[in-house]
PyMOL Python script that loads the backbone (N, CA, C, O; Angstrom):
from pymol import cmd

cmd.read_pdbstr("""\
ATOM      1  N   MET A   1      26.252  45.985 -24.126  1.00  0.00           N
ATOM      2  CA  MET A   1      24.907  46.482 -24.251  1.00  0.00           C
ATOM      3  C   MET A   1      24.065  45.443 -24.984  1.00  0.00           C
ATOM      4  O   MET A   1      24.537  44.789 -25.914  1.00  0.00           O
ATOM      5  N   VAL A   2      22.813  45.300 -24.555  1.00  0.00           N
ATOM      6  CA  VAL A   2      21.897  44.340 -25.164  1.00  0.00           C
ATOM      7  C   VAL A   2      21.217  44.983 -26.358  1.00  0.00           C
ATOM      8  O   VAL A   2      20.727  46.109 -26.278  1.00  0.00           O
ATOM      9  N   ASP A   3      21.193  44.257 -27.467  1.00  0.00           N
ATOM     10  CA  ASP A   3      20.533  44.725 -28.680  1.00  0.00           C
ATOM     11  C   ASP A   3      19.017  44.629 -28.478  1.00  0.00           C
ATOM     12  O   ASP A   3      18.505  43.563 -28.136  1.00  0.00           O
ATOM     13  N   THR A   4      18.289  45.750 -28.691  1.00  0.00           N
ATOM     14  CA  THR A   4      16.841  45.709 -28.539  1.00  0.00           C
ATOM     15  C   THR A   4      16.229  44.940 -29.693  1.00  0.00           C
ATOM     16  O   THR A   4      16.772  44.904 -30.797  1.00  0.00           O
ATOM     17  N   HIS A   5      15.113  44.340 -29.422  1.00  0.00           N
ATOM     18  CA  HIS A   5      14.507  43.408 -30.364  1.00  0.00           C
ATOM     19  C   HIS A   5      12.993  43.589 -30.280  1.00  0.00           C
ATOM     20  O   HIS A   5      12.383  43.179 -29.292  1.00  0.00           O
ATOM     21  N   GLN A   6      12.387  44.183 -31.277  1.00  0.00           N
ATOM     22  CA  GLN A   6      10.950  44.453 -31.247  1.00  0.00           C
ATOM     23  C   GLN A   6      10.294  43.893 -32.500  1.00  0.00           C
ATOM     24  O   GLN A   6      10.769  44.122 -33.612  1.00  0.00           O
ATOM     25  N   HIS A   7       9.213  43.168 -32.319  1.00  0.00           N
ATOM     26  CA  HIS A   7       8.425  42.632 -33.433  1.00  0.00           C
ATOM     27  C   HIS A   7       7.062  43.292 -33.408  1.00  0.00           C
ATOM     28  O   HIS A   7       6.664  43.869 -32.397  1.00  0.00           O
ATOM     29  N   SER A   8       6.356  43.209 -34.502  1.00  0.00           N
ATOM     30  CA  SER A   8       5.009  43.792 -34.560  1.00  0.00           C
ATOM     31  C   SER A   8       4.052  43.088 -33.608  1.00  0.00           C
ATOM     32  O   SER A   8       3.046  43.677 -33.213  1.00  0.00           O
ATOM     33  N   SER A   9       4.334  41.853 -33.231  1.00  0.00           N
ATOM     34  CA  SER A   9       3.463  41.109 -32.317  1.00  0.00           C
ATOM     35  C   SER A   9       3.690  41.476 -30.851  1.00  0.00           C
ATOM     36  O   SER A   9       2.848  41.158 -30.011  1.00  0.00           O
ATOM     37  N   HIS A  10       4.789  42.126 -30.524  1.00  0.00           N
ATOM     38  CA  HIS A  10       5.112  42.395 -29.124  1.00  0.00           C
ATOM     39  C   HIS A  10       4.061  43.240 -28.399  1.00  0.00           C
ATOM     40  O   HIS A  10       3.759  42.939 -27.244  1.00  0.00           O
ATOM     41  N   PRO A  11       3.491  44.274 -29.008  1.00  0.00           N
ATOM     42  CA  PRO A  11       2.430  45.006 -28.295  1.00  0.00           C
ATOM     43  C   PRO A  11       1.216  44.129 -27.971  1.00  0.00           C
ATOM     44  O   PRO A  11       0.629  44.266 -26.898  1.00  0.00           O
ATOM     45  N   ARG A  12       0.837  43.238 -28.877  1.00  0.00           N
ATOM     46  CA  ARG A  12      -0.281  42.315 -28.607  1.00  0.00           C
ATOM     47  C   ARG A  12       0.067  41.375 -27.463  1.00  0.00           C
ATOM     48  O   ARG A  12      -0.761  41.115 -26.590  1.00  0.00           O
ATOM     49  N   ILE A  13       1.285  40.872 -27.471  1.00  0.00           N
ATOM     50  CA  ILE A  13       1.715  39.956 -26.414  1.00  0.00           C
ATOM     51  C   ILE A  13       1.742  40.690 -25.079  1.00  0.00           C
ATOM     52  O   ILE A  13       1.313  40.151 -24.059  1.00  0.00           O
ATOM     53  N   SER A  14       2.242  41.905 -25.090  1.00  0.00           N
ATOM     54  CA  SER A  14       2.273  42.710 -23.874  1.00  0.00           C
ATOM     55  C   SER A  14       0.857  42.942 -23.344  1.00  0.00           C
ATOM     56  O   SER A  14       0.626  42.853 -22.139  1.00  0.00           O
ATOM     57  N   ALA A  15      -0.086  43.239 -24.234  1.00  0.00           N
ATOM     58  CA  ALA A  15      -1.475  43.447 -23.817  1.00  0.00           C
ATOM     59  C   ALA A  15      -2.058  42.177 -23.199  1.00  0.00           C
ATOM     60  O   ALA A  15      -2.775  42.249 -22.201  1.00  0.00           O
ATOM     61  N   ARG A  16      -1.759  41.030 -23.776  1.00  0.00           N
ATOM     62  CA  ARG A  16      -2.224  39.752 -23.214  1.00  0.00           C
ATOM     63  C   ARG A  16      -1.679  39.546 -21.801  1.00  0.00           C
ATOM     64  O   ARG A  16      -2.400  39.135 -20.892  1.00  0.00           O
ATOM     65  N   LEU A  17      -0.405  39.837 -21.643  1.00  0.00           N
ATOM     66  CA  LEU A  17       0.225  39.646 -20.336  1.00  0.00           C
ATOM     67  C   LEU A  17      -0.312  40.632 -19.303  1.00  0.00           C
ATOM     68  O   LEU A  17      -0.429  40.286 -18.127  1.00  0.00           O
ATOM     69  N   LYS A  18      -0.636  41.837 -19.716  1.00  0.00           N
ATOM     70  CA  LYS A  18      -1.239  42.805 -18.793  1.00  0.00           C
ATOM     71  C   LYS A  18      -2.618  42.340 -18.346  1.00  0.00           C
ATOM     72  O   LYS A  18      -2.978  42.488 -17.178  1.00  0.00           O
ATOM     73  N   ARG A  19      -3.398  41.774 -19.282  1.00  0.00           N
ATOM     74  CA  ARG A  19      -4.701  41.218 -18.906  1.00  0.00           C
ATOM     75  C   ARG A  19      -4.531  40.054 -17.941  1.00  0.00           C
ATOM     76  O   ARG A  19      -5.268  39.938 -16.962  1.00  0.00           O
ATOM     77  N   ALA A  20      -3.553  39.190 -18.220  1.00  0.00           N
ATOM     78  CA  ALA A  20      -3.297  38.051 -17.333  1.00  0.00           C
ATOM     79  C   ALA A  20      -2.891  38.546 -15.951  1.00  0.00           C
ATOM     80  O   ALA A  20      -3.291  37.966 -14.942  1.00  0.00           O
ATOM     81  N   ASN A  21      -2.104  39.606 -15.898  1.00  0.00           N
ATOM     82  CA  ASN A  21      -1.698  40.184 -14.624  1.00  0.00           C
ATOM     83  C   ASN A  21      -2.923  40.696 -13.860  1.00  0.00           C
ATOM     84  O   ASN A  21      -3.025  40.502 -12.649  1.00  0.00           O
ATOM     85  N   GLY A  22      -3.835  41.336 -14.554  1.00  0.00           N
ATOM     86  CA  GLY A  22      -5.066  41.793 -13.922  1.00  0.00           C
ATOM     87  C   GLY A  22      -5.883  40.639 -13.378  1.00  0.00           C
ATOM     88  O   GLY A  22      -6.423  40.719 -12.275  1.00  0.00           O
ATOM     89  N   HIS A  23      -5.976  39.559 -14.154  1.00  0.00           N
ATOM     90  CA  HIS A  23      -6.691  38.363 -13.692  1.00  0.00           C
ATOM     91  C   HIS A  23      -6.006  37.768 -12.466  1.00  0.00           C
ATOM     92  O   HIS A  23      -6.673  37.352 -11.520  1.00  0.00           O
ATOM     93  N   LEU A  24      -4.699  37.729 -12.484  1.00  0.00           N
ATOM     94  CA  LEU A  24      -3.963  37.176 -11.352  1.00  0.00           C
ATOM     95  C   LEU A  24      -4.206  38.010 -10.096  1.00  0.00           C
ATOM     96  O   LEU A  24      -4.374  37.455  -9.010  1.00  0.00           O
ATOM     97  N   ASN A  25      -4.227  39.329 -10.232  1.00  0.00           N
ATOM     98  CA  ASN A  25      -4.544  40.183  -9.083  1.00  0.00           C
ATOM     99  C   ASN A  25      -5.954  39.897  -8.570  1.00  0.00           C
ATOM    100  O   ASN A  25      -6.198  39.932  -7.363  1.00  0.00           O
ATOM    101  N   SER A  26      -6.880  39.616  -9.482  1.00  0.00           N
ATOM    102  CA  SER A  26      -8.241  39.256  -9.074  1.00  0.00           C
ATOM    103  C   SER A  26      -8.261  37.941  -8.305  1.00  0.00           C
ATOM    104  O   SER A  26      -8.999  37.796  -7.331  1.00  0.00           O
ATOM    105  N   VAL A  27      -7.454  36.992  -8.741  1.00  0.00           N
ATOM    106  CA  VAL A  27      -7.379  35.705  -8.048  1.00  0.00           C
ATOM    107  C   VAL A  27      -6.852  35.897  -6.623  1.00  0.00           C
ATOM    108  O   VAL A  27      -7.356  35.291  -5.678  1.00  0.00           O
ATOM    109  N   ILE A  28      -5.857  36.729  -6.487  1.00  0.00           N
ATOM    110  CA  ILE A  28      -5.308  37.011  -5.157  1.00  0.00           C
ATOM    111  C   ILE A  28      -6.390  37.619  -4.264  1.00  0.00           C
ATOM    112  O   ILE A  28      -6.512  37.267  -3.091  1.00  0.00           O
ATOM    113  N   ALA A  29      -7.171  38.533  -4.835  1.00  0.00           N
ATOM    114  CA  ALA A  29      -8.273  39.140  -4.077  1.00  0.00           C
ATOM    115  C   ALA A  29      -9.329  38.097  -3.717  1.00  0.00           C
ATOM    116  O   ALA A  29      -9.881  38.124  -2.617  1.00  0.00           O
ATOM    117  N   MET A  30      -9.608  37.185  -4.637  1.00  0.00           N
ATOM    118  CA  MET A  30     -10.581  36.125  -4.367  1.00  0.00           C
ATOM    119  C   MET A  30     -10.144  35.265  -3.193  1.00  0.00           C
ATOM    120  O   MET A  30     -10.964  34.878  -2.361  1.00  0.00           O
ATOM    121  N   ILE A  31      -8.862  34.970  -3.128  1.00  0.00           N
ATOM    122  CA  ILE A  31      -8.343  34.170  -2.016  1.00  0.00           C
ATOM    123  C   ILE A  31      -8.520  34.935  -0.708  1.00  0.00           C
ATOM    124  O   ILE A  31      -8.953  34.367   0.294  1.00  0.00           O
ATOM    125  N   ALA A  32      -8.188  36.216  -0.721  1.00  0.00           N
ATOM    126  CA  ALA A  32      -8.323  37.045   0.478  1.00  0.00           C
ATOM    127  C   ALA A  32      -9.785  37.144   0.926  1.00  0.00           C
ATOM    128  O   ALA A  32     -10.069  37.227   2.121  1.00  0.00           O
ATOM    129  N   GLU A  33     -10.700  37.136  -0.033  1.00  0.00           N
ATOM    130  CA  GLU A  33     -12.131  37.224   0.274  1.00  0.00           C
ATOM    131  C   GLU A  33     -12.713  35.890   0.739  1.00  0.00           C
ATOM    132  O   GLU A  33     -13.840  35.851   1.235  1.00  0.00           O
ATOM    133  N   GLY A  34     -11.974  34.812   0.589  1.00  0.00           N
ATOM    134  CA  GLY A  34     -12.467  33.497   0.980  1.00  0.00           C
ATOM    135  C   GLY A  34     -13.432  32.889  -0.019  1.00  0.00           C
ATOM    136  O   GLY A  34     -14.319  32.125   0.360  1.00  0.00           O
ATOM    137  N   ARG A  35     -13.267  33.221  -1.294  1.00  0.00           N
ATOM    138  CA  ARG A  35     -14.140  32.682  -2.336  1.00  0.00           C
ATOM    139  C   ARG A  35     -13.935  31.173  -2.453  1.00  0.00           C
ATOM    140  O   ARG A  35     -12.893  30.658  -2.046  1.00  0.00           O
ATOM    141  N   PRO A  36     -14.915  30.462  -3.003  1.00  0.00           N
ATOM    142  CA  PRO A  36     -14.809  29.006  -3.146  1.00  0.00           C
ATOM    143  C   PRO A  36     -13.605  28.590  -3.999  1.00  0.00           C
ATOM    144  O   PRO A  36     -13.263  29.256  -4.977  1.00  0.00           O
ATOM    145  N   CYS A  37     -12.985  27.508  -3.622  1.00  0.00           N
ATOM    146  CA  CYS A  37     -11.790  27.008  -4.322  1.00  0.00           C
ATOM    147  C   CYS A  37     -12.071  26.715  -5.790  1.00  0.00           C
ATOM    148  O   CYS A  37     -11.193  26.911  -6.631  1.00  0.00           O
ATOM    149  N   SER A  38     -13.267  26.251  -6.114  1.00  0.00           N
ATOM    150  CA  SER A  38     -13.569  25.942  -7.514  1.00  0.00           C
ATOM    151  C   SER A  38     -13.550  27.218  -8.360  1.00  0.00           C
ATOM    152  O   SER A  38     -13.095  27.191  -9.503  1.00  0.00           O
ATOM    153  N   GLU A  39     -14.036  28.329  -7.814  1.00  0.00           N
ATOM    154  CA  GLU A  39     -13.995  29.599  -8.539  1.00  0.00           C
ATOM    155  C   GLU A  39     -12.553  30.085  -8.709  1.00  0.00           C
ATOM    156  O   GLU A  39     -12.173  30.579  -9.771  1.00  0.00           O
ATOM    157  N   ILE A  40     -11.767  29.938  -7.653  1.00  0.00           N
ATOM    158  CA  ILE A  40     -10.364  30.352  -7.709  1.00  0.00           C
ATOM    159  C   ILE A  40      -9.607  29.520  -8.731  1.00  0.00           C
ATOM    160  O   ILE A  40      -8.830  30.053  -9.523  1.00  0.00           O
ATOM    161  N   ALA A  41      -9.836  28.207  -8.711  1.00  0.00           N
ATOM    162  CA  ALA A  41      -9.159  27.312  -9.655  1.00  0.00           C
ATOM    163  C   ALA A  41      -9.529  27.664 -11.090  1.00  0.00           C
ATOM    164  O   ALA A  41      -8.677  27.629 -11.978  1.00  0.00           O
ATOM    165  N   GLN A  42     -10.793  28.004 -11.320  1.00  0.00           N
ATOM    166  CA  GLN A  42     -11.230  28.384 -12.666  1.00  0.00           C
ATOM    167  C   GLN A  42     -10.490  29.630 -13.136  1.00  0.00           C
ATOM    168  O   GLN A  42     -10.041  29.689 -14.280  1.00  0.00           O
ATOM    169  N   GLN A  43     -10.364  30.608 -12.275  1.00  0.00           N
ATOM    170  CA  GLN A  43      -9.666  31.840 -12.654  1.00  0.00           C
ATOM    171  C   GLN A  43      -8.169  31.606 -12.834  1.00  0.00           C
ATOM    172  O   GLN A  43      -7.555  32.188 -13.728  1.00  0.00           O
ATOM    173  N   LEU A  44      -7.582  30.764 -11.999  1.00  0.00           N
ATOM    174  CA  LEU A  44      -6.158  30.424 -12.168  1.00  0.00           C
ATOM    175  C   LEU A  44      -5.930  29.727 -13.498  1.00  0.00           C
ATOM    176  O   LEU A  44      -4.915  29.947 -14.158  1.00  0.00           O
ATOM    177  N   HIS A  45      -6.877  28.890 -13.885  1.00  0.00           N
ATOM    178  CA  HIS A  45      -6.779  28.213 -15.184  1.00  0.00           C
ATOM    179  C   HIS A  45      -6.791  29.247 -16.313  1.00  0.00           C
ATOM    180  O   HIS A  45      -6.039  29.117 -17.279  1.00  0.00           O
ATOM    181  N   ALA A  46      -7.634  30.263 -16.195  1.00  0.00           N
ATOM    182  CA  ALA A  46      -7.704  31.320 -17.212  1.00  0.00           C
ATOM    183  C   ALA A  46      -6.381  32.088 -17.278  1.00  0.00           C
ATOM    184  O   ALA A  46      -5.914  32.417 -18.368  1.00  0.00           O
ATOM    185  N   VAL A  47      -5.779  32.374 -16.130  1.00  0.00           N
ATOM    186  CA  VAL A  47      -4.484  33.066 -16.093  1.00  0.00           C
ATOM    187  C   VAL A  47      -3.422  32.211 -16.769  1.00  0.00           C
ATOM    188  O   VAL A  47      -2.636  32.697 -17.582  1.00  0.00           O
ATOM    189  N   GLU A  48      -3.411  30.945 -16.423  1.00  0.00           N
ATOM    190  CA  GLU A  48      -2.428  30.025 -16.997  1.00  0.00           C
ATOM    191  C   GLU A  48      -2.565  29.950 -18.516  1.00  0.00           C
ATOM    192  O   GLU A  48      -1.559  29.980 -19.225  1.00  0.00           O
ATOM    193  N   LYS A  49      -3.790  29.853 -19.023  1.00  0.00           N
ATOM    194  CA  LYS A  49      -4.013  29.792 -20.468  1.00  0.00           C
ATOM    195  C   LYS A  49      -3.559  31.084 -21.150  1.00  0.00           C
ATOM    196  O   LYS A  49      -2.970  31.045 -22.230  1.00  0.00           O
ATOM    197  N   ALA A  50      -3.833  32.219 -20.522  1.00  0.00           N
ATOM    198  CA  ALA A  50      -3.445  33.498 -21.105  1.00  0.00           C
ATOM    199  C   ALA A  50      -1.929  33.597 -21.233  1.00  0.00           C
ATOM    200  O   ALA A  50      -1.416  34.061 -22.251  1.00  0.00           O
ATOM    201  N   ILE A  51      -1.220  33.165 -20.209  1.00  0.00           N
ATOM    202  CA  ILE A  51       0.244  33.211 -20.243  1.00  0.00           C
ATOM    203  C   ILE A  51       0.780  32.215 -21.269  1.00  0.00           C
ATOM    204  O   ILE A  51       1.704  32.530 -22.019  1.00  0.00           O
ATOM    205  N   THR A  52       0.210  31.032 -21.301  1.00  0.00           N
ATOM    206  CA  THR A  52       0.639  30.020 -22.272  1.00  0.00           C
ATOM    207  C   THR A  52       0.435  30.519 -23.700  1.00  0.00           C
ATOM    208  O   THR A  52       1.305  30.338 -24.552  1.00  0.00           O
ATOM    209  N   ASN A  53      -0.706  31.143 -23.963  1.00  0.00           N
ATOM    210  CA  ASN A  53      -0.966  31.651 -25.311  1.00  0.00           C
ATOM    211  C   ASN A  53      -0.026  32.793 -25.680  1.00  0.00           C
ATOM    212  O   ASN A  53       0.404  32.892 -26.830  1.00  0.00           O
ATOM    213  N   ALA A  54       0.296  33.650 -24.727  1.00  0.00           N
ATOM    214  CA  ALA A  54       1.244  34.742 -24.990  1.00  0.00           C
ATOM    215  C   ALA A  54       2.627  34.172 -25.299  1.00  0.00           C
ATOM    216  O   ALA A  54       3.305  34.630 -26.220  1.00  0.00           O
ATOM    217  N   LYS A  55       3.035  33.176 -24.526  1.00  0.00           N
ATOM    218  CA  LYS A  55       4.340  32.547 -24.753  1.00  0.00           C
ATOM    219  C   LYS A  55       4.385  31.877 -26.123  1.00  0.00           C
ATOM    220  O   LYS A  55       5.371  31.998 -26.849  1.00  0.00           O
ATOM    221  N   ARG A  56       3.329  31.181 -26.464  1.00  0.00           N
ATOM    222  CA  ARG A  56       3.273  30.484 -27.755  1.00  0.00           C
ATOM    223  C   ARG A  56       3.354  31.486 -28.907  1.00  0.00           C
ATOM    224  O   ARG A  56       4.067  31.253 -29.883  1.00  0.00           O
ATOM    225  N   GLU A  57       2.630  32.597 -28.797  1.00  0.00           N
ATOM    226  CA  GLU A  57       2.676  33.607 -29.859  1.00  0.00           C
ATOM    227  C   GLU A  57       4.083  34.183 -29.998  1.00  0.00           C
ATOM    228  O   GLU A  57       4.565  34.382 -31.113  1.00  0.00           O
ATOM    229  N   LEU A  58       4.734  34.447 -28.887  1.00  0.00           N
ATOM    230  CA  LEU A  58       6.103  34.972 -28.918  1.00  0.00           C
ATOM    231  C   LEU A  58       7.048  33.994 -29.605  1.00  0.00           C
ATOM    232  O   LEU A  58       7.857  34.397 -30.441  1.00  0.00           O
ATOM    233  N   ILE A  59       6.954  32.723 -29.263  1.00  0.00           N
ATOM    234  CA  ILE A  59       7.850  31.715 -29.834  1.00  0.00           C
ATOM    235  C   ILE A  59       7.578  31.532 -31.327  1.00  0.00           C
ATOM    236  O   ILE A  59       8.515  31.485 -32.124  1.00  0.00           O
ATOM    237  N   PHE A  60       6.311  31.431 -31.709  1.00  0.00           N
ATOM    238  CA  PHE A  60       5.990  31.271 -33.127  1.00  0.00           C
ATOM    239  C   PHE A  60       6.427  32.488 -33.928  1.00  0.00           C
ATOM    240  O   PHE A  60       6.909  32.358 -35.054  1.00  0.00           O
ATOM    241  N   ASP A  61       6.259  33.674 -33.346  1.00  0.00           N
ATOM    242  CA  ASP A  61       6.715  34.886 -34.027  1.00  0.00           C
ATOM    243  C   ASP A  61       8.228  34.847 -34.210  1.00  0.00           C
ATOM    244  O   ASP A  61       8.736  35.226 -35.266  1.00  0.00           O
ATOM    245  N   HIS A  62       8.939  34.397 -33.203  1.00  0.00           N
ATOM    246  CA  HIS A  62      10.388  34.284 -33.309  1.00  0.00           C
ATOM    247  C   HIS A  62      10.769  33.322 -34.434  1.00  0.00           C
ATOM    248  O   HIS A  62      11.648  33.614 -35.245  1.00  0.00           O
ATOM    249  N   ILE A  63      10.106  32.194 -34.470  1.00  0.00           N
ATOM    250  CA  ILE A  63      10.402  31.210 -35.515  1.00  0.00           C
ATOM    251  C   ILE A  63      10.120  31.798 -36.894  1.00  0.00           C
ATOM    252  O   ILE A  63      10.929  31.648 -37.810  1.00  0.00           O
ATOM    253  N   ASP A  64       8.980  32.463 -37.046  1.00  0.00           N
ATOM    254  CA  ASP A  64       8.603  33.029 -38.344  1.00  0.00           C
ATOM    255  C   ASP A  64       9.538  34.134 -38.802  1.00  0.00           C
ATOM    256  O   ASP A  64       9.862  34.209 -39.987  1.00  0.00           O
ATOM    257  N   HIS A  65       9.976  34.988 -37.897  1.00  0.00           N
ATOM    258  CA  HIS A  65      10.725  36.175 -38.302  1.00  0.00           C
ATOM    259  C   HIS A  65      12.228  36.072 -38.103  1.00  0.00           C
ATOM    260  O   HIS A  65      13.005  36.426 -38.989  1.00  0.00           O
ATOM    261  N   CYS A  66      12.629  35.591 -36.950  1.00  0.00           N
ATOM    262  CA  CYS A  66      14.067  35.598 -36.641  1.00  0.00           C
ATOM    263  C   CYS A  66      14.820  34.468 -37.333  1.00  0.00           C
ATOM    264  O   CYS A  66      15.896  34.687 -37.890  1.00  0.00           O
ATOM    265  N   LEU A  67      14.273  33.287 -37.301  1.00  0.00           N
ATOM    266  CA  LEU A  67      14.998  32.157 -37.868  1.00  0.00           C
ATOM    267  C   LEU A  67      14.881  32.117 -39.384  1.00  0.00           C
ATOM    268  O   LEU A  67      15.825  31.739 -40.079  1.00  0.00           O
ATOM    269  N   ASP A  68      13.732  32.504 -39.885  1.00  0.00           N
ATOM    270  CA  ASP A  68      13.511  32.434 -41.322  1.00  0.00           C
ATOM    271  C   ASP A  68      14.215  33.555 -42.071  1.00  0.00           C
ATOM    272  O   ASP A  68      14.630  33.370 -43.215  1.00  0.00           O
ATOM    273  N   GLN A  69      14.354  34.722 -41.435  1.00  0.00           N
ATOM    274  CA  GLN A  69      14.874  35.878 -42.144  1.00  0.00           C
ATOM    275  C   GLN A  69      16.204  36.378 -41.602  1.00  0.00           C
ATOM    276  O   GLN A  69      16.580  37.516 -41.886  1.00  0.00           O
ATOM    277  N   ASP A  70      16.917  35.587 -40.847  1.00  0.00           N
ATOM    278  CA  ASP A  70      18.173  36.030 -40.248  1.00  0.00           C
ATOM    279  C   ASP A  70      19.290  35.968 -41.286  1.00  0.00           C
ATOM    280  O   ASP A  70      19.738  34.879 -41.646  1.00  0.00           O
ATOM    281  N   PRO A  71      19.743  37.116 -41.768  1.00  0.00           N
ATOM    282  CA  PRO A  71      20.792  37.107 -42.786  1.00  0.00           C
ATOM    283  C   PRO A  71      22.149  36.674 -42.223  1.00  0.00           C
ATOM    284  O   PRO A  71      23.050  36.320 -42.984  1.00  0.00           O
ATOM    285  N   ASP A  72      22.294  36.701 -40.914  1.00  0.00           N
ATOM    286  CA  ASP A  72      23.557  36.313 -40.301  1.00  0.00           C
ATOM    287  C   ASP A  72      23.657  34.812 -40.030  1.00  0.00           C
ATOM    288  O   ASP A  72      24.712  34.310 -39.641  1.00  0.00           O
ATOM    289  N   ALA A  73      22.552  34.107 -40.238  1.00  0.00           N
ATOM    290  CA  ALA A  73      22.594  32.657 -40.012  1.00  0.00           C
ATOM    291  C   ALA A  73      23.578  32.039 -40.996  1.00  0.00           C
ATOM    292  O   ALA A  73      23.444  32.186 -42.211  1.00  0.00           O
ATOM    293  N   GLN A  74      24.552  31.357 -40.452  1.00  0.00           N
ATOM    294  CA  GLN A  74      25.624  30.846 -41.306  1.00  0.00           C
ATOM    295  C   GLN A  74      25.263  29.543 -42.000  1.00  0.00           C
ATOM    296  O   GLN A  74      25.650  29.314 -43.146  1.00  0.00           O
ATOM    297  N   ASP A  75      24.528  28.701 -41.311  1.00  0.00           N
ATOM    298  CA  ASP A  75      24.190  27.420 -41.918  1.00  0.00           C
ATOM    299  C   ASP A  75      22.963  26.836 -41.237  1.00  0.00           C
ATOM    300  O   ASP A  75      22.445  27.389 -40.267  1.00  0.00           O
ATOM    301  N   SER A  76      22.515  25.718 -41.764  1.00  0.00           N
ATOM    302  CA  SER A  76      21.315  25.097 -41.215  1.00  0.00           C
ATOM    303  C   SER A  76      21.551  24.565 -39.809  1.00  0.00           C
ATOM    304  O   SER A  76      20.602  24.472 -39.031  1.00  0.00           O
ATOM    305  N   ALA A  77      22.771  24.218 -39.460  1.00  0.00           N
ATOM    306  CA  ALA A  77      23.062  23.750 -38.098  1.00  0.00           C
ATOM    307  C   ALA A  77      22.821  24.867 -37.085  1.00  0.00           C
ATOM    308  O   ALA A  77      22.301  24.620 -35.997  1.00  0.00           O
ATOM    309  N   THR A  78      23.197  26.086 -37.440  1.00  0.00           N
ATOM    310  CA  THR A  78      22.961  27.235 -36.564  1.00  0.00           C
ATOM    311  C   THR A  78      21.468  27.472 -36.399  1.00  0.00           C
ATOM    312  O   THR A  78      20.985  27.679 -35.285  1.00  0.00           O
ATOM    313  N   THR A  79      20.740  27.441 -37.507  1.00  0.00           N
ATOM    314  CA  THR A  79      19.297  27.642 -37.464  1.00  0.00           C
ATOM    315  C   THR A  79      18.630  26.553 -36.639  1.00  0.00           C
ATOM    316  O   THR A  79      17.739  26.851 -35.845  1.00  0.00           O
ATOM    317  N   THR A  80      19.030  25.317 -36.803  1.00  0.00           N
ATOM    318  CA  THR A  80      18.475  24.212 -36.037  1.00  0.00           C
ATOM    319  C   THR A  80      18.755  24.386 -34.553  1.00  0.00           C
ATOM    320  O   THR A  80      17.878  24.124 -33.729  1.00  0.00           O
ATOM    321  N   ALA A  81      19.936  24.814 -34.201  1.00  0.00           N
ATOM    322  CA  ALA A  81      20.280  25.031 -32.800  1.00  0.00           C
ATOM    323  C   ALA A  81      19.415  26.135 -32.198  1.00  0.00           C
ATOM    324  O   ALA A  81      18.947  26.010 -31.067  1.00  0.00           O
ATOM    325  N   GLU A  82      19.202  27.217 -32.951  1.00  0.00           N
ATOM    326  CA  GLU A  82      18.347  28.301 -32.473  1.00  0.00           C
ATOM    327  C   GLU A  82      16.909  27.826 -32.300  1.00  0.00           C
ATOM    328  O   GLU A  82      16.249  28.181 -31.323  1.00  0.00           O
ATOM    329  N   LEU A  83      16.427  27.032 -33.238  1.00  0.00           N
ATOM    330  CA  LEU A  83      15.074  26.496 -33.149  1.00  0.00           C
ATOM    331  C   LEU A  83      14.931  25.606 -31.919  1.00  0.00           C
ATOM    332  O   LEU A  83      13.957  25.726 -31.177  1.00  0.00           O
ATOM    333  N   ARG A  84      15.876  24.732 -31.704  1.00  0.00           N
ATOM    334  CA  ARG A  84      15.834  23.878 -30.512  1.00  0.00           C
ATOM    335  C   ARG A  84      15.879  24.703 -29.233  1.00  0.00           C
ATOM    336  O   ARG A  84      15.199  24.389 -28.256  1.00  0.00           O
ATOM    337  N   ASP A  85      16.679  25.750 -29.251  1.00  0.00           N
ATOM    338  CA  ASP A  85      16.813  26.588 -28.066  1.00  0.00           C
ATOM    339  C   ASP A  85      15.479  27.200 -27.662  1.00  0.00           C
ATOM    340  O   ASP A  85      15.118  27.162 -26.486  1.00  0.00           O
ATOM    341  N   ILE A  86      14.750  27.754 -28.601  1.00  0.00           N
ATOM    342  CA  ILE A  86      13.490  28.405 -28.240  1.00  0.00           C
ATOM    343  C   ILE A  86      12.337  27.405 -28.114  1.00  0.00           C
ATOM    344  O   ILE A  86      11.418  27.635 -27.329  1.00  0.00           O
ATOM    345  N   ALA A  87      12.365  26.310 -28.863  1.00  0.00           N
ATOM    346  CA  ALA A  87      11.288  25.327 -28.819  1.00  0.00           C
ATOM    347  C   ALA A  87      11.203  24.627 -27.464  1.00  0.00           C
ATOM    348  O   ALA A  87      10.151  24.084 -27.128  1.00  0.00           O
ATOM    349  N   ARG A  88      12.246  24.624 -26.703  1.00  0.00           N
ATOM    350  CA  ARG A  88      12.195  23.968 -25.388  1.00  0.00           C
ATOM    351  C   ARG A  88      11.228  24.668 -24.448  1.00  0.00           C
ATOM    352  O   ARG A  88      10.845  24.107 -23.421  1.00  0.00           O
ATOM    353  N   TYR A  89      10.828  25.889 -24.787  1.00  0.00           N
ATOM    354  CA  TYR A  89       9.889  26.624 -23.945  1.00  0.00           C
ATOM    355  C   TYR A  89       8.433  26.368 -24.311  1.00  0.00           C
ATOM    356  O   TYR A  89       7.531  26.855 -23.628  1.00  0.00           O
ATOM    357  N   LEU A  90       8.191  25.613 -25.374  1.00  0.00           N
ATOM    358  CA  LEU A  90       6.812  25.298 -25.742  1.00  0.00           C
ATOM    359  C   LEU A  90       6.182  24.346 -24.760  1.00  0.00           C
ATOM    360  O   LEU A  90       5.020  23.975 -24.919  1.00  0.00           O
TER     361      LEU A  90
END
""", "prot")
cmd.dss("prot")
cmd.show_as("cartoon", "prot")
cmd.util.cbc("prot")
cmd.orient("prot")
């Protein structure tokens, strides 16, 4: 069984991703409507930024809470490995 993991930032991140999903659905509709490519590209850029910001917040929250306050962390090598593992997604 997977251990559930919830931080206080997760609802905010979820809300950001839901907004990005709404924007992405709008972009799909814009393509179907034949809107100009420059308008579509602008909206895709907004979707991309929203997802990037949500990912960054999740990773920084993990670093602040999980790595700094993990009582099970045995040594600095373990903490460094965990940091490298999640930092590759930045």
